[in-house]
N, C-alpha and C positions, 0 to 999 in steps of 0.2 A: 711662289705665293699661292697659286692655284692648286698645286699638289698638296700643300700643307692644309689648305681649307678643306679640300675633299677628304683628306685623311682624318681630320678632326671631325668632319661631318659624319663619316662612317663610324668613328668611335662613339660619337654621341648617339647615333641611331641604334647601336648595338648594346647600349648600356642596359643592364637588366633592371627591370622595374617590378614593383609589386603587382600581383595578379590574382585572379581567381580561376582555378582549374575546374572544369566541368567534366564529369564522367557519367555516362548513361548506360542503363541496362533495360532493354536490349541496346545494341550499338546504334549510332546515329543513322546509318544507312538502312536500318531495319525498323525505324519508327514509323508507325501509321496511326491515324486518328481513331477515336472511338467509333465503333460501328453499332448503330442502333438496330434493334429487332433481329439479333443474330443469336444462334444457339451455340456458336463457338465460344470457348472460354476466353475471357479477356482479363488482362491484368494492367494495373497502372504502370507507368514508366518510372524506374528508379533514377533519381537525379542526385548526384553527390557533388557538392561544392567544397573545394579545399582552398582556403586562403593561404597564399604563399608570399613570403617576403622577397626582397630583391635577390637573395641567394637561393631562391627556390626552396626554402625551408618553411614548414608549416608555422603559422602564427599560433601562439598559445594564448589562452584566456581571452577569447575574442567574442564579440557579438556580431552576428551575421543577419542583416536584414535582407529580405528577398521579396521581390515583386515579380509575378509572372503575368505578362500582358499577351493576350491572344493576337494572332495575325490581323492586320488591318482589314477593313471592309473591302470586299471584292464584288461590287454590284453587278458586273457583267459576267461573272463566273462564280456564283455564290456557293457557299459550303452547305453542309447538312444543317448547321445551326446558324443562320444569318444573324440572329440577335446577339450571338456570342462574339461576333467579329469585332475587333478593336476594343475589347473590354478588359477589365482586371480579373484574372482567374484566381489568383492567390496573393496574399500579402501577409508576412509574418516576420518576427524578429526572434532569433533563437540564440540562446547562450551556448557557445561552442568552446569548451575547454581546450580541445585539440585543433581549433580552427576549421572544423568540418561540420557541414550541414547535410543531412541525408533526408530526403522525402520521397514519397511515392505519389505521383499525380497522373490522373487520366487526362490525356490531351484530346479535346473534343473535335478539333477541326484541323485541316491541313494548313500549311503555310509556315512562315517564319515567326516563331515566338520570341519576344524580347524578355530577357531575364535580367532584371536590375538587381545587382548585388551591392550591398553596403557593408563594409567591414570596419569595425571600430573596437577599441580595447575595453575590456571590463574594468581595468584600473586606469583612471585618467592619466594621460601622459605616457603610457607604456609604448605607444606608437601612434603615428598620425593616421587618422581615419582615411579611407579611400573608397572609391566607387568604381564599378565596372559593369558594363552592359554586354551581355552575351546573347548571341543569336542561336536559337534552337530550330533547325529546319525539320519539318515533318511532311513527308510526301503523302500524296493521296493513296488510298487503298487501291491496289491494282484491280480488285474485284469491281470497283465502280466503273473503270474504263471498259470492262467486259460488258457490263450492263448497258452502258452508254452506247457502245458499238452495236449491240443487238437492237437497241431502240432506233438508232439512226438507220440501220438497214431496213427495219420494218417501215419507217416513215418514208424513206426513199422509194421502197417498193410500192407503197400506196400512191405516191406522187407519180411514179413511172407508169403504173397501171392507168391512172387517170389521164396522163398525157397520151398514151396509146389509144385510149377509148375516144377521146375528143379530137385526136389528130387527123390529118388527111384532109380531103376536100369536104367542106361543110357548106350546106345550102342555107342561106339566111332568108327566111320568109319576109315578106313585106310587113313592116311595122315592128320587126324584131331587131334587137340590138346585138344578139348573138344566136348562134344555132342552138337548137333545143338541147342537144347533148352537153354543150358547154354550159348552158344555164342550169341543167340538172346537176352536173358535176360541181359547179360553183355553189349551188344551193346545198349540196351534200357536204362540201367542205365547211361552209358556214355553220351548219348544224353540228358537225364534228368539233369545230373550234369552240362553239358555245358549250357543248357537252363537256369538253375537256376543261374549260374554265370553271364551269360549275363543279366538276369533280374535284378540281384543285381546291376551290374555296370550301366545298363541303368537307373534304378530308381535313383541311386546316381547322375548321370549326369543330369537327368531331374530336380532333386531337386536343383542342383547347378544352372541350367539355370533358374529355377523358381525364385530363389533368385535374379539373375541378372536382370530378367525382371522387377522387382519392381523399378529399376532405372528410367524406363520410365513411370511407372504408377504413381509415386509420385514425379513429378518434381516441383510441386508448394507447398510452405509451407503454412499451414493454418494460421500461426501466425508468427510475426517477432521476431527475437532474441533480438531486442531492442525496448523499448517503452518509450516515453517521455510524461509526463502528470503531471499537477499540480506542476510544477517546479521540477520534479524528473525524473531521467532516470534509468530505470531498464535494465541491460545488461547481457545477457547470452552468454558466449563464450564456445567453445568446438569443438570437432571433428564432421565433417559432414559425415565421412565415418568410419565405424568400422568393425572389423573382429572378427568372432567367435573365442574364445580362447584368445583374447587379450583385456585388459581394455581400454576404451576410457576416455578422460579427459574432465571435465566440471568445470565451475566456474561461479558464479552469484554474482552481486553486485548492490547496489542502491546508487546513489549519488545525491546531490543537484546540479541542473544545474546552479544555481546562484553562489554558492561558490566553486563548484567543490569538496566539501568534501563528504566523504561517510556518509550515514545515517545508524546508527547502531541499534537504538531502533525499530527494525522491526522483523517480522517473515517471513521466507521463507518456502513455502510449495512446495516440489519437487516431481514430479512424472515422471516415465519412463513408457511409454505405448506402447505395441505391437499393431501396427495399424491394422493388419489383423483381430485380434479377439477382438480389443479394450480391451486388458487385461493389467492391471497394474502389472508390474514385479518388481518395486521398488518404495518406497515412504518414505519420511522423512519430518518432520517439525521441524525447529530449528531456531536459531538466528545466525547472522554472527559472524566472529571472530573479533579481535581487529582492523583489517584493513577494516572491513565492507564487507568482502568477505566470501562466502561459496564455497569450492572446494571439489571435489570428483572424484574418478575413478570408472567406472562401466563397467562390461562386459555384452554384449547382446549375450546370448547363442543361440538364435534362429536366423537363417539367413533370417530375414524378416525386413521390415522397422519399425522403432520405432520413437517415439516422446518423447523428454524431455521437460517437461512443468514446469515452476516455477511461483508461485504466491507470491507477496509481499504484506503484510498487516501490519499496525502499531500494536505494542504490546499494550496489554490492559493497560490503564493509561498513554500512551505515550503523551508527549506534542504536538507532531506533528501527526495530524490525516489526513488521505487521503483515497480516494477510492482505492480498491485493483488494483494492476497492474499485468499484466500477460505477459510472454514471452514464446516462445517455439522454439525448433529446431527439424527438422526432420532429422533422422539419417538413412542412407543407411547401412545395415549390410551385409557384404559379408559372405555367408555360405561356409563351407569347407566340402567336401565329406569325409566320413570315410576312413582311410588308407586302401590300398589294403590288407595288411596282416590281418586286422580285418575282412574283407569280406571273405577271404580264411579260417580263423578260423571258422567262422559261417558255411561255406559250409562243412568244415571237420566234424563238429559236426553232421550236418544233414546226411552226408554220413555215418558216424559211426552208427547212429541210424538205418538207413536202413540196414546196414551190420549186426547189431545185430538181427534185424527181419529176415533177410535172413538166418542167422545161426540157429535161432530157427526153422524156417520153414523147413530147410534141416534136422535137427534132428528129428522133428516130422514125416516127410515123410519117413525117413529111418526106424524109428520104426514101422510105419504102414506097410511098405513094408516087413520088416522082419517077423512081425506077420502073414502077409498074406501068405508068403512062408512056414512058419512053420505050419500054419493051413491047 
């Protein structure tokens, strides 16, 4: 009886089920997050989702809903964009005749992203809808560890030097709570800590002011969100003002100006571009839904102006052929400075590293002094 139960259990666990297959370009082991203020060329990650049935065959005529959630908050080891942690990066529903969804998305921070995929049929009853949550691990950029190592060495050196300076035998004068050199060093450390905290806060405020200044630099749109041509009207609607940490809403549609009916046998090519560096942060090419519309939610993680651009072209073999139509909206993105507690935690780490160096310096100086006395 035990053998039969175990065999049936193995058979049940190995029963093939419906799934979503994820492929990335570059490969998973090569994924690193977005790096701000760099001159190196950067490209978004290509994500391909394939809906498969129990026999590992692609589903036909499906709708694929996708939500990308950023890694959860890490208050003790924060990322470059703390406000982005634990938020929704993208949400969309795509019509997938071959059961495939392909997007390009810039990943802003390190950690494990949650990809929630919902697969349902275009024709009711064709198959039972199902959901799957995938995990996309993104490792930290190795360059950050090099920078961190250099900073730690400098701070340890400062502490070590201070420990050597104040170490050894010290004479405490009457009415003093510590030797003069100790008091001078501690006073200097306090001044450095205050200066570092001020520098962190001032840089955050300047960054915030830099983000707001773009409201005046980009007051004119390079393209209109509506274009009429060849008896067609392409219309892009959505938010003109976005905030880091919150998704913005967009939708695009193409209609016949004579009949007022939506045109469906078309391809939409969507791009979101960071204007400062002319960097594509999101891209998708697909067809509209049954109502002739393509809608999505997108978060702009960098507090700088962006442009959402959509190009409409006829599908290959379509009866209605026309020249490509293009619309665009410029989006002002409001940046949010990191919370104060995040800055204080960083300052505490730096102070602790200096303290460790100070303790090592004091220990070494006391050993030297004791050896000198014994000698």
